[in-house]
C-alpha positions, 0 to 999 in steps of 0.5 A: 841713792835718789831720796827726798826729804820732808821738813816738819815742825810737830804739834804733839797730840795724844790719842787712844790707838788699839787701847794704847795712849801714843804720842802722834805728830802732825806735820801741822804748824807749817802747813797751817802757814803755807798754801798746800795745793799739792798735799794729797788728802788720801795717799800716806805722806810722812815726814820723809818717804823712802820705802823700807819694811812693811809688816803686818803684826798683831793686829797693826799694819806697820809702815818704816820709810826712809826720814830726814828729821831735819830737812826736806831734801836728801840726807840725815837718813833714819827710819820713820815709823807708822801704823794702821788698823786699815792701810788708809788712816796712819799714826805716826810713831816716833822714829825707829832707827836713828844713824848713831853707831859706827856701822851707820854714822852716815845713815840708816839706809833701806831694808826690809822687815820679817817676822821669825817663827817665835813671832819675833820681828826683825828688821835687816838694814844697810848702815853707811859706816865712818868709812861711808861702806854700806853694811847690813845690820839687824834691829829686834823690837825692845818688847815683843809684847808691845803690839806697836812695836814703838821702840827698836833695839840694834843688835850688839854684833853688827854689822853682820855683813860687810861687802864682799872683797870683789864688790865695791862697799858703795853698792851693796845694799838693800836686804830683801824679806827673809823666806824660808828654804825647804832645808829650814834656813833662811834666805835673804838678797841684797843688792849689788853690781857684779863685774859692772852687771846687776846682781843679788847676792843670795846669803843663808841663815839658820838663826836670823843673825849669823849669814853665809854668802851661798853657793848658788849664785842668783841672776846676773843681768850684763843689760843692768849696771846695779840693783837696788831694793831687790825682792824676790817672793812667789806667787800662785798661778790659779788666785789672788791669794797671796803666800807667807814667805816664812814657811817652807809650803809655798813651793810647788808647781802652781808657783811662780817666783818674781825678782824684782829690781829697781833700776833705770829710775824704774821698778823692774821684775822677772818670772821664773821657777825656784828651786828651793832644794839648789836655790836655782832661778830659772827665770822667763826672760831677762830683765828688759827682754820680754816682750812688754819689759815687765815693770810694776808700773810704767810711770814715776815708780821706785824703789818699791816694797811688799809685803804678806798680810796674813790677816787677808791672805794678800801680798801688798804692795807700796812704792815711793813716788818723788816729786816732779818738781824743784828742790826750792819748790820742796823747801817752799812746801816744806815736804817732798815725795808720798806713797803710792795706795797700797795694792793687792797683787797677783799673777795673771791668768796667763801667768805672763805677768802680774795684776795690780789693783788698789785695796778695798779698804780705800774704797771707805773713802767713797763718798758722792757718787756718778754714774751712768752706762751705755754713753755714745762718744762721738770722735772728736767729743767730751763729756764733763764728769760733774757732781763730784771734787774732781781733784780728789776722786776715784774714776772707774770707766770703761770704753767699748769699741768695734769695727776694729778693721779701721784702726790704725796700723802699727808698724811691728818694729814699734816697740817702746810704748813710751816713745809711741805715746810721745809720739802719738800724744792726747792731742795728736788724732787716731781713729780709735783713739786717744779716748780716756779722761782729762784730769786735774783739768782747768775750765778751759783745759789750758791745764789737764792730764790726759790718761788715755787709750789707742787701738791698733792693728799688727796684721790680724791682731791688735793692741792696746796702747795706755798713755799717761800725758801730763805735758799739758798738767801745769803753767809752773815752770821747771816741771818734770812732765814726762809722757808714760806708756804701756802696753795692754794684754788684752784684745779689744774685740773679745774684752772691754776696755777699762780704766780706774784713775785715783786722783789726789791733787798731785798725784794721779794713779791709773790702772788699765785693764783691771791692773793689767798695766799701772801708770803713776804721774805727779803733776802741779796745776795752777789753775786747775787747784781744789774746787777749781778742777774739773774731770771729763771723758773723751775722745779725740779719735774719729771713730765713735765708741761707746762708754758702757759704764761710768763710776766717779766718787768724790774721796773724802780725807784719810785720817794721818796724824 
């Protein structure tokens, strides 16, 4: 498991949260003594970051994450715990789970949280035992009347599941959130590999404590080798609302199911129809075999986790975002890794992919605003967007293109958007594109990260390519700066091309086509830091286009204590 850690020197403070006095920890003392140009202002950064079991319980959002209490690199895996009322401002609580039993002595690895019918939350997690075998374990709150769920107790009959004989015990982990079947029994899936193929094993239980392997196999994938952090959940075809997997009535003709797996450093998903009677899952296409190779995010985004928000009837997706600098950099900073902004997620109108958008609560952090409409952007030109804090911003921009008969011709054989973005990066001019944003840019553009589009013609149709190019983002050596790309499922003849980009010092999250494609990058500028960062709208293509609308905001700092 590719896991990074944080190193924390804690300063205790006390505050009132939801009417209860709690002890919080601030990653404070060390940060005061070390320059922190890459620490984010409004993204969640716990003391160690790997996604586990978010949930909503009695008016409080809970976020559990893997945590190394002793260093900024991987090791000593425990479960950290933070709470929030709005998914943006967070309070850290004491560690929820520590590796102190024979079945998890070598680490409390990933897992999930599920709310049971009696309202009791349960954590199902992978432990690594003394033989380095991965086994599944349960934990419950010590006091379910406590909305903060500060203390957790491990089930005395752990481990509840051990690897089947045909499974390598080093590849048996990350149980999913439970869902209720038509027979009233719980189901979960666990990531593994079978005959060198990526797989998820399906288990069933009547009481969430005693589990049996289902006779109904979930799909295998002969083009993948091992699945981490699998998820399985329903989405509806006629709206943005989420569905609660803890009730039986979520199945129907207007419902599709998402199976997500983490592999190859990416989070892929497939769509299909699930029969709750037989547990048969009929997929539209195998992983990496659909036209777009469906992913949650085409950038740096891994081991994501979603949950149903019963308060606002939506599904929320979060992901861990690792660093792109070095281990010595992590030691110097004293921390490593962070979370994306929580995203609402739903099925597209065409029912062939998922759509994501930052949660509405993020807009509470917006402050100074710049706005204009209908501005012509000539070929090979740029416009500076001033008046906001460019290193800590939220930007929405919409482009309109016309006369597309002059668009570049794209060979039908070119199918990998990342390769295409690398070949035609932000400095390679075309006709309609590259156009988009230059973020975290230094004064003379020595440093900048480009998020942009290109429009191509294929026979009588058109394709919109979205790219994130951090290749010139930093003068720092030994930084990984991959170029990412995705195609947008929209026709530029009839739809405007939109981009929303969240900029937060060392992370850039971009949403193209109102969330049809998402790309996340980590960047480490040396010159474009703080008030020295600039923001531009640019067009390096030869054809002029129009900025239909631009709105940009400075973002306040979230309260994460």
